[in-house]
N, C-alpha and C positions, 0 to 999 in steps of 0.2 A: 503493499500500500504505500502511496506516496502522499507526503503533506503538503497542504498549498501554503506558501509563504506570502502574507499579502502586505508585508512591509517589514521594515526594521522593529526590532524587538525595543519596546519602550520601558524595560523595566527599570533602567538606572533613571530615565527622564522621571519616573514616577518616585523613586527614592531620593532623588535630588529635591524634588518638589517638597515631599515629606519631610526632610530635612531643614528645608528653608521655612516651611509652615511652623514645624515645630522650634527653632530659633527665633522667629517672630513672637511665637507665644510667650516663650521664655523672657525674651526681652520685655515684653508689655508686662509681664507679672512681676519682674525684677523692679520695673520702672514704678509701677504703682504700690509696690511696697516699701518704696523708699523713705517717701513722706509720711508714712504709718506712725513712726517711733520719733518723730521730732521732737514732739513735747517731752519725751520720757529722755531722751538725749540732753535737751536743756536743762531739766532738773536734776540730773546726774551730775553735769557740770557745774551747777551751782553748789550743790552738796554731794559730795561723793556717798554718804550713808543711804542715799534714795535707790543704790543700785542693789540689786538682787545679789551681785558678787561682792564678797567682803574683801576689800583690800587691806592688807597688814600696813602699819605704818613704817 
């Protein structure tokens, strides 16, 4: 039996597209999480006892 080849295999194009989409989603999630903890960071800078991590003097 012979197989008909209708064109080039697009497997790697699909993989590349998935990688680009995944990288875009990761970038959007990271950039949206950046400002989430701004207030906590300011409070820790004012007084280190506000931190959950205890620093030894």
